[in-house]
N, C-alpha and C positions, 0 to 999 in steps of 0.2 A: 500929790496925795498927802493928806494929813492923817497921821495915826492918832486915833483917840485913845487916851489912857483911861481905863476904867478905874474909878476911884474906889479903893478897897476900904471896908470898915476896919476899925482898930481891932487887932487881935493880938494875943500874946501867947508865947509858949516858952518853955524852959529848955535849955541845952545844958547838960551836965557831962563832965568827963565820964567815960564809960557808958554813956547812953547809947543804946542801940536804936537805930531808926532805919526804915527802908529807904533805899535810894529813890524808889518810886515816889515817895513823899517829897523828897528834895527836888526831883524833877517837876513835880506838880507845883511846888513853890516857885520854881524858876519860871514855869510857864505862866503862872498866875500874876507874877509881879515882874514887870518888864525890866526893872532895874536890879533884879536879883541875878547874880552871876555865880556860876559854879565853875571853879577852876579844875582842870585836869580830871574831870569826872568820868573816868574810864571804867568805873566799877559797874558790873552788870546790874541791871535794874531789879533783879529778883534777890539780890544779896541784902542781908542785914549788915549795916555798917556800924562800927563802934567809934564813938568820939574818943580819940586817944589823948589829945591835948588841945585845950583852947589856948590859942596863941595870944589873941588880943581882941578887945572890943574897943570901939571908940567911946568918947565921953558920954554921948547920949544914946549909946547902944543901937546905932543905926548900921553898924557894920560889925561882923564877927569873923575871925579867921580861926580855923581849927584843922588839925590833922585828923583824918578818919582812915579806918582800915576795914577790910572785909574779912570773911572767914579764911580766905587764902592769903591773908596778911599783905595784900596789895595796899599800898599807902597812897593817899592823895591829899592834897591841900585843898580845903574848901573855904571859900569866902562868900558870905552872903552880904549883899548891900541892900538896904531896905529903902524904898522910896519914901520921901517925905513930902507928900502932896497935901497941902493945907493942914500940915501937922499930923496927918494920919500915917499909919504904917504898922510895923511890928514893934512889939516891945520884947527885948531880950532880957531874960534873967539867966545869968551865967554863974556856974559854980565851979569850984576846983581852982587850979592854978591860974 
């Protein structure tokens, strides 16, 4: 069986330190993009998560690592890796440290 990857249109969004986003959104991102990974994503899906610190992005912004926490101060490390299929994928704009 060959898995067919759906080619996604270019889209962009911004991640800033202290940004709140729902983990449901991140789960949707992970499901939509086969090469998007969420590490240690043990935070409940109805929590709002705050970006505590952006650790790194690679040179062409295809990968970003950040610490996130929820309202119970549970911390987890999140890494998003964005597929580069025919040059398409996410564009990251990162702010902060």
